[in-house]
C-alpha positions, 0 to 999 in steps of 0.5 A: 778944843785944846787949851792955849794951842798957840803956846803949847808948841814944840818951838817953845819946849825948853826942858823936862823933869822926870824921866824922858821915857815915863811921861816927863813934865814938859816946860815951855817958855816964850818971850812973853809966857811960860807954862808946863804940861804935867803928864803924870801926877799923884794928884790927877787934877794936877795933870794937863796943861798949866795955865799960861802966865806972863813971864815978866817976874818968872824965875826958875832953876836947878838950885839948892841942896839936891839941885832940883827945879825951883820956880817962882813968880811973884806976879802969880804968886806962885812958888814950886819945888820939883822932886827933879832937876830940869833937864834942858833940851838942846837947840836941835831936834826934840825927842819925840817924848816931849812933843808927844805930851802936846798931842796927848794932853790938850786939856787944862789942868783942873787945879787952877792957881787961886781958883776953884777946880774946873774938871772936864771929861779929859781930867776925869780920864786921867783919874782912871788911867793915870799913866806910869810914873818914874821911881825915886831912884829913876828920878835921880839918874839924871843924864847931866845935871846942870845947875843954872838959874834963869830970869827974864833980865839974866840967865846964869849957868845956861849952856849955849847949846840949849833952847833956853840959852837961845831964848835968853838972847832973844 
């Protein structure tokens, strides 16, 4: 059975990190929750659907010296610095590579924030067939870098033609 099927849906996709055609990490945001699907990772237990969390204190954006994605949630508590910037997706049709993640990764990650790992057969399969990761050079080849910051109460630098902008106005 899929983890959080009511949340991990195409309507909640706002962006991705990594390279679009090499198993990107796909980010989801609704008016109440956030999460992401990691498709490939050096640590196989970190592949799958992230535990969804309320977004009341969640903040994220492409910031810092290399403008990579930085996420924080003091309510979780969680802080994460990605190796790549987030590529925001437009308000129109989604690239199929992003919706593909929903179908291929129905399992919850084995690693759980603040809890012991829970390993399923699907998690073990990722250990033996990890998928293709982008090179460092490919990660740096961003189609269009957008520096932005999003918090539930405000969004700065978010382009109007993105799904994130539309959600920011909800």
